VEXZAPA-177555 format. One line per 4 residues: their letters; for each residue y, z, x of C-alpha. Coordinates in steps of 0.001 Angstrom, whole numbers, plus 500000, padded with zeros to 6 digits. Example, Ala and Ser with C-alpha at 12.3 -4.5 7.8 and 13.67 -1.06 7.14 Angstrom:
// VEXZAPA-177555
as> 495500 507800 512300  498940 507140 513670;
//
This chain:
// VEXZAPA-177555
mqal> 225506 627400 600706  224150 627563 604059  225662 625728 607033  223725 622965 608401;
pllp> 222946 623157 612145  224511 620799 614651  222383 617847 615663  221799 617603 619744;
dprq> 224003 615140 622007  221418 613025 623247  223762 611322 626151  223346 612691 629582;
ytgt> 226085 613971 631937  225912 614440 635684  227114 618078 635619  229028 616994 639065;
atsp> 231958 614841 640089  230739 611979 641742  234502 610127 641920  237562 611142 643214;
lhsl> 239014 610544 639308  236292 613392 638138  237685 615943 640809  241517 615225 639861;
aqvl> 240309 615271 635991  238476 618828 636316  241525 620110 638591  243633 619308 635294;
lder> 241603 620723 633026  240947 623696 634491  244458 624457 635554  246364 627222 633376;
dlgr> 249843 627746 635501  252348 625168 633724  253624 623926 636662  250520 623182 638406;
lvaa> 249144 621625 635512  252246 619228 635620  251270 618328 639261  247405 617835 638313;
eaal> 248514 615349 635559  250575 613353 638191  247972 613501 640793  245593 611926 638545;
dael> 247848 609375 637057  249156 608389 640520  245358 607573 641294  244745 605588 638184;
arll> 248357 603395 638952  246826 603047 642156  243619 601533 641222  245294 599528 638185;
tand> 247483 598042 641133  244826 597308 643430  242843 595635 640418  240292 598320 641300;
daai> 238449 598283 637570  235342 598837 639292  236006 602223 640290  237596 603395 636699;
qaal> 234873 602364 634838  232242 603788 637112  234133 607182 636815  234084 607015 633003;
atpp> 230412 605593 632915  229088 608628 634862  231469 611672 633996  230065 614937 634282;
npav> 231196 616514 631302  232468 615351 627870  235962 617156 628695  236429 614980 631952;
lril> 235519 611667 629799  238025 612437 627372  241057 613601 629833  240159 610236 631965;
serl> 240233 608034 628911  243420 609797 627655  245035 609365 630696  243977 605556 631306;
rvav> 245549 604604 627963  248395 606337 629148  248833 604033 632341  247886 601066 630648;
enpa> 250819 601538 627798  253622 603217 629590  255931 601170 631833  257233 602175 634946;
pgsa> 260138 604222 634746  263263 602283 634836  261832 599097 633113  264384 597219 630984;
mhav> 261844 595691 628872  258080 595420 628571  255036 593872 626556  253314 595941 624058;
ifal> 249904 594488 624135  248133 595233 620666  245196 594312 618475  244936 594994 614558;
plvl> 241371 595240 613607  239648 593862 610448  236646 595074 608910  235193 592053 606688;
vagv> 232533 593519 603897  231066 589708 602811  228309 588607 600657  226911 585576 599929;
rgkh> 223843 584080 598251  222595 581707 601122  224906 581218 604057  228546 580698 604396;
viag> 230700 580751 607798  233855 582465 607873  236205 580221 610034  237313 582082 613602;
rlpd> 241142 581549 612635  243673 582330 609860  244691 579363 607729  248363 580915 607751;
vsav> 249033 583976 610320  252613 583433 609896  252397 584793 606505  250360 587610 607899;
qall> 253364 588397 610330  255823 587934 607686  254213 590793 605105  253900 592840 608498;
tehg> 257882 592677 608955  258216 593045 605158  256687 596229 605313  258366 597668 608481;
ifka> 254970 597379 610812  257060 594640 612843  260764 595228 613423  262619 592401 611496;
gsdi> 264364 590213 614573  262185 591307 617084  260270 588941 619791  256577 589384 618506;
qlsg> 254057 586912 618487  250779 587508 616722  247545 584986 616988  245600 583774 614375;
rlld> 242445 583667 616377  239683 586083 614635  238109 587635 617783  235070 589556 618157;
reql> 235393 593165 619994  233261 591721 623123  236271 589408 624365  238851 592400 624112;
qaip> 236206 594657 625909  236411 592016 628516  239734 592245 629560  240226 594752 632581;
sssl> 242645 597537 632251  244381 595896 635464  245202 593072 633362  246632 595043 630383;
arwr> 248721 596813 632705  250067 593734 634585  250654 591713 631393  252756 594818 630021;
dalq> 255196 594508 633023  255171 590599 634011  255539 588919 630355  259140 587832 629759;
yasg> 258920 586811 626012  256421 586881 623549  256103 583411 622113  253856 582253 624606;
glph> 250937 584315 623650  248846 586304 625906  247920 584653 629489  244209 584314 628607;
efse> 242217 581918 626760  240552 583446 623894  237714 581640 621856  237779 582103 618266;
spit> 234440 583930 616602  233468 582702 613299  231461 584960 610951  227945 583527 609845;
vdgd> 227442 585689 606668  223785 585503 605537  223261 587966 602522  225551 590677 603186;
gvyl> 227000 592371 605785  230082 594260 607565  231972 592619 610216  234493 593456 612887;
rylv> 237227 591003 614269  240702 591525 615838  244186 590129 615348  245685 590337 618868;
gvam> 249398 590007 619936  252310 590883 621755  255828 592297 621140  258611 592684 623685;
qpad> 259693 596074 623365  263472 597222 624846  263605 600418 626866  265299 603171 624833;
adpv> 265037 601124 621372  263515 602069 618471  259746 600826 618577  259062 596978 617590;
vqln> 255704 597342 616232  254582 600232 614534  251145 601512 616033  248533 603676 614442;
appg> 250820 603341 610993  249286 605182 608214  247521 603409 605635  250256 602362 602443;
twam> 251419 599354 600040  251270 597182 603652  247464 597740 603905  246904 596879 600287;
altk> 249151 593907 600624  247525 592798 603346  244269 593136 602101  244905 590717 599064;
llge> 246666 588104 601494  243510 588057 603803  241259 587934 600973  243514 584539 599582;
qlkh> 243247 583132 602668  239615 583418 603558  238244 583405 600098  234882 580837 599351;
damt> 233906 580617 595825  230214 581287 596842  231440 584757 598714  232554 588251 597624;
lfpl> 234980 589280 600209  236614 592584 600974  239068 592330 604072  239925 595871 605331;
prsp> 242807 595909 607919  243379 598733 610258  246500 599363 611526  247883 597669 614878;
hawl> 246920 599704 617884  247458 599341 621612  244306 597302 623192  242400 600299 624139;
pald> 242471 602737 621603  241799 599262 619037  238764 599223 620772  237118 602395 619274;
dgri> 239370 602218 616096  237546 598991 615136  233903 600045 616018  234288 603103 614083;
aqqe> 235970 601819 611096  232910 599182 610953  230425 601911 611509  231922 604279 608552;
irfq> 231866 601315 606177  228531 600431 606922  227271 604002 606400  229071 604177 603244;
vfas> 227626 600744 601941  224032 601783 603411  224124 605090 601730  225369 604029 598462;
ntlr> 222897 601260 598062  219734 603125 599263  220533 606130 597089  221194 603697 593880;
klre> 217690 602084 594712  215984 605140 594968  217547 606865 592025  216717 603507 589921;
aget> 213051 603901 591294  212771 607485 589766  212552 609140 593206  214183 612254 594715;
pvav> 216397 611103 597790  216372 612997 600644  218650 612289 603981  217137 613289 607389;
fsch> 219561 613471 610164  218349 613079 614004  219300 612005 617537  217352 609875 619595;
egne> 216923 608692 623409  219196 605870 623926  222476 607473 622529  221840 607307 618805;
lrvt> 222298 608839 615848  219981 608239 612831  220121 608785 609247  217253 608325 607105;
lgae> 217068 608306 603283  214071 608199 601690  212158 609246 599026  211006 613291 598957;
knge> 207078 612648 598456  206852 608411 598626  206669 607773 602161  206836 604065 601620;
ewag> 210473 604246 599875  212716 604513 602507  215879 603069 604780  217205 603893 608402;
fiwp> 220733 603572 609567  221633 603632 613406  224902 604866 614785  224886 604051 618746;
lgpq> 227228 606478 620133  230215 605517 621877  231182 607446 625180  233695 609533 623318;
drvd> 232118 609900 619966  231777 613602 618868  228140 614062 617605  229116 616930 615328;
glqh> 232247 615161 613876  230050 612233 612928  227488 614367 611330  230314 616121 609403;
mmvs> 231720 612290 608205  228146 611313 607009  227474 614248 605205  230723 614192 603400;
llre> 230167 610939 602600  226530 611718 601171  228120 614267 598875  230696 611822 597681;
chhd> 227960 609943 596425  226430 613186 594584  223855 613966 597218  223411 617299 598825;
dvrv> 219730 617091 600339  220317 616731 603819  217703 617927 606489  218738 618057 610266;
lpdl> 216002 617751 613028  217593 620137 615969  215317 618159 618818  216056 615145 620599;
lpqv> 213631 612256 619296  212262 609064 621123  213506 605990 619659  210076 604637 619122;
kddl> 206791 606157 618023  203589 604404 617311  205111 601152 618546  207736 601191 615858;
pyfp> 211395 602285 615554  211030 606152 614930  212931 606953 611693  211188 610434 610548;
lpte> 210718 610455 607005  211159 613580 604454  207666 613262 603822  206892 613949 607351;
lpsa> 209033 616855 607699  207192 620721 607800  208206 622998 604797  210306 624697 607293;
atrh> 212492 621702 608472  216270 622508 608024  217634 621655 605068  221124 622027 603152;
//
């Protein structure tokens, strides 16, 4: 079986360092001597710590927004997470600021609003304690508000670092007024919300929150509990909770999980409709200006039968990894006819969003 070619990466990189953080990150990436590598990492960490202490989030965000290459972006993001999560040496206690992503697959005839708060968050916290995600007897507070991703994104990294060191107990929650984010379900949809919390972590003690815990019986039990708390007679609901993560990793974990499930729903529904209509489905993969990966699922010989999916590429998304994941999901749906367009394409063609159709492709188009 011939291997598929890789899609192009539509994201633009400057190619040159435009920030001291870029230069420090590149030195770290280029270093091969162990001693100098440790020193280079310490220098980058020190600059990030200085910016966080000075509340200069603008400088950090500017460096993340204009990386000279993907490797610099990855190392900057990694070291920023370390700087935000790790307390200063010698701290007897620090706060772990965490978020638990919830992907909600919902369907209803008509409309229904899922409330922006869990009816009983104490039951959720008790379940997570029972399954060892939260350490029994620890000072942990989980908020019952369902928050959208934009609210988490709006919290500056400097605030997360400050809360980590300043909070003395968890019962007061986070020092920020978050707003409940209800979900209006209109037909079918895949939605993302977060539960956020704080846990007090003593130094040199076992973790009080199991961050990034693998799926297990805890996840199945939490799915059942959330389904019961959010159920409505007219609505079909499948809550898919993720493991608690530190704040910054939770942003990406939730976004990626939502998009993966959206693609699964899109692929299974579209393939079923095409097959029921007696059509032969073809998947077309393409990358477009505006940092988008698009998948068109259409009939091989009928240009009227098709549907399109868009994955907006995040800064750290790997195009090759996404392509592999999507092709694997299509194979699970017993679909192997995948065609990859190697050129970067426009977002719009003939005043319409551009989704290349199987019927438009020349006979020499790459296929699998």
